C-alpha positions as CSV (number, residue, x, y, z in Angstrom):
1,X,-88.5,-108.1,131.0
2,X,-86.6,-110.8,128.9
3,X,-89.9,-111.8,127.1
4,X,-90.5,-108.1,126.1
5,X,-88.0,-108.4,123.3
6,X,-89.6,-111.5,121.7
7,X,-92.5,-109.7,120.1
8,X,-95.1,-106.9,120.3
9,X,-97.5,-109.0,122.5
10,X,-94.9,-109.0,125.3
11,X,-93.5,-105.5,124.5
12,X,-96.7,-103.6,125.1
13,X,-97.2,-104.9,128.7
14,X,-93.5,-104.2,129.4
15,X,-93.9,-100.6,128.2
16,X,-97.0,-100.1,130.4
17,X,-95.2,-101.5,133.5
18,X,-92.0,-99.6,132.7
19,X,-93.8,-96.3,132.5
20,X,-95.8,-97.1,135.7
21,X,-92.5,-97.7,137.5
22,X,-91.5,-94.0,136.8
23,X,-87.7,-94.7,136.6
24,X,-86.1,-91.7,134.8
25,X,-83.3,-93.6,133.1
26,X,-85.6,-96.3,131.9
27,X,-88.1,-93.8,130.6
28,X,-85.2,-91.9,128.8
29,X,-84.1,-95.2,127.2
30,X,-87.6,-96.1,126.1
31,X,-87.9,-92.7,124.4
32,X,-84.9,-93.5,122.2
33,X,-84.1,-97.2,122.0
34,X,-87.7,-98.2,122.8
35,X,-88.8,-96.5,119.6
36,X,-86.2,-98.4,117.6
37,X,-87.4,-101.7,119.1
38,X,-91.1,-100.9,118.2
39,X,-90.1,-100.1,114.7
40,X,-88.2,-103.4,114.4
41,X,-91.3,-105.3,115.5
42,X,-93.4,-103.5,112.9
43,X,-90.9,-104.2,110.1
44,X,-90.5,-107.8,111.0
45,X,-94.2,-108.6,111.3
46,X,-95.6,-111.6,113.1
47,X,-93.3,-114.5,113.7
48,X,-95.8,-116.9,112.1
49,X,-95.8,-114.9,108.8
50,X,-92.0,-114.3,108.8
51,X,-89.7,-116.6,106.7
52,X,-87.3,-118.6,108.8
53,X,-84.2,-117.2,107.1
54,X,-85.2,-113.5,107.8
55,X,-82.4,-112.0,109.8
56,X,-83.4,-110.4,113.0
57,X,-80.0,-108.9,113.9
58,X,-77.1,-107.1,112.2
59,X,-74.5,-109.0,114.3
60,X,-73.4,-111.2,111.5
61,X,-72.2,-108.0,109.7
62,X,-70.0,-107.0,112.7
63,X,-67.3,-109.3,111.6
64,X,-67.2,-107.6,108.2
65,X,-67.6,-104.1,109.4
66,X,-65.2,-104.2,112.3
67,X,-62.0,-104.2,110.2
68,X,-63.2,-101.3,108.1
69,X,-64.3,-99.4,111.2
70,X,-60.9,-100.1,112.9
71,X,-59.0,-98.9,109.8
72,X,-60.9,-95.7,109.3
73,X,-61.1,-94.8,113.1
74,X,-57.4,-93.9,113.3
75,X,-57.7,-91.7,110.1
76,X,-61.1,-90.2,110.7
77,X,-59.8,-86.6,111.2
78,X,-57.6,-86.8,108.1
79,X,-60.3,-88.0,105.7
80,X,-61.1,-84.6,104.3
81,X,-61.1,-85.3,100.6
82,X,-64.4,-87.0,99.7
83,X,-63.3,-88.5,96.3
84,X,-60.2,-90.0,97.8
85,X,-62.0,-91.2,100.8
86,X,-64.6,-92.9,98.6
87,X,-61.9,-94.6,96.6
88,X,-60.3,-95.8,99.9
89,X,-63.7,-97.2,101.0
90,X,-64.1,-99.0,97.6
91,X,-60.7,-100.6,98.1
92,X,-61.7,-101.6,101.6
93,X,-65.0,-103.0,100.3
94,X,-63.0,-105.1,97.8
95,X,-60.8,-106.4,100.6
96,X,-63.8,-107.2,102.8
97,X,-65.4,-109.2,99.9
98,X,-62.1,-110.9,99.3
99,X,-62.0,-109.5,95.8
100,X,-58.8,-107.5,96.2
101,X,-55.9,-108.9,94.2
102,X,-52.8,-106.7,94.4
103,X,-51.2,-108.4,91.4
104,X,-54.2,-107.9,89.2
105,X,-54.4,-104.3,90.3
106,X,-50.7,-103.7,89.6
107,X,-50.9,-105.4,86.2
108,X,-53.9,-103.3,85.3
109,X,-52.0,-100.1,86.3
110,X,-48.8,-101.2,84.5
111,X,-50.8,-102.1,81.3
112,X,-52.5,-98.7,81.3
113,X,-49.3,-96.8,81.8
114,X,-47.5,-98.8,79.1
115,X,-50.3,-98.0,76.7
116,X,-49.9,-94.3,77.6
117,X,-46.1,-94.0,77.5
118,X,-45.9,-94.1,81.2
119,X,-48.0,-91.0,81.8
120,X,-51.3,-90.8,83.7
121,X,-54.2,-89.4,81.8
122,X,-55.0,-86.8,84.5
123,X,-52.9,-84.4,86.5
124,X,-51.5,-85.5,89.8
125,X,-54.0,-83.7,91.9
126,X,-57.0,-84.4,89.7
127,X,-58.9,-86.1,92.5
128,X,-59.9,-83.1,94.5
129,X,-62.9,-81.8,96.3
130,X,-64.7,-78.7,95.3
131,X,-64.0,-75.4,97.1
132,X,-60.3,-76.2,97.4
133,X,-60.7,-78.3,100.5
134,X,-57.5,-80.0,101.7
135,X,-56.6,-83.4,100.4
136,X,-55.5,-86.4,102.3
137,X,-51.9,-85.4,102.0
């Protein structure tokens, strides 16, 4: 079984033997996840033709995605305003890429407000969704 995940040459015999065993849970898994594995083999191509630096897993992304997932998870039922949620995700993306600088952001806001006599250019609730959906507040 361990060799089955190394490539299509080992995967096909595994599939044949797994179906012959007639184990319902295994057959159910093969219908879902098994298709994903087959698609991955197809996309990757043969090992001999694949560049050495081609990633075969998304696990290196987990370290970047986990903080975003953890932050959003607690708020997932309150994120009803698409525009505000997208802005929140953009800020989280800046943080994940280590490009968030609170001082630069505050200076930018302060400079803009000073240039506009301390007044925002848009009304307070300008960032709303269509159809009068509730906001994040």
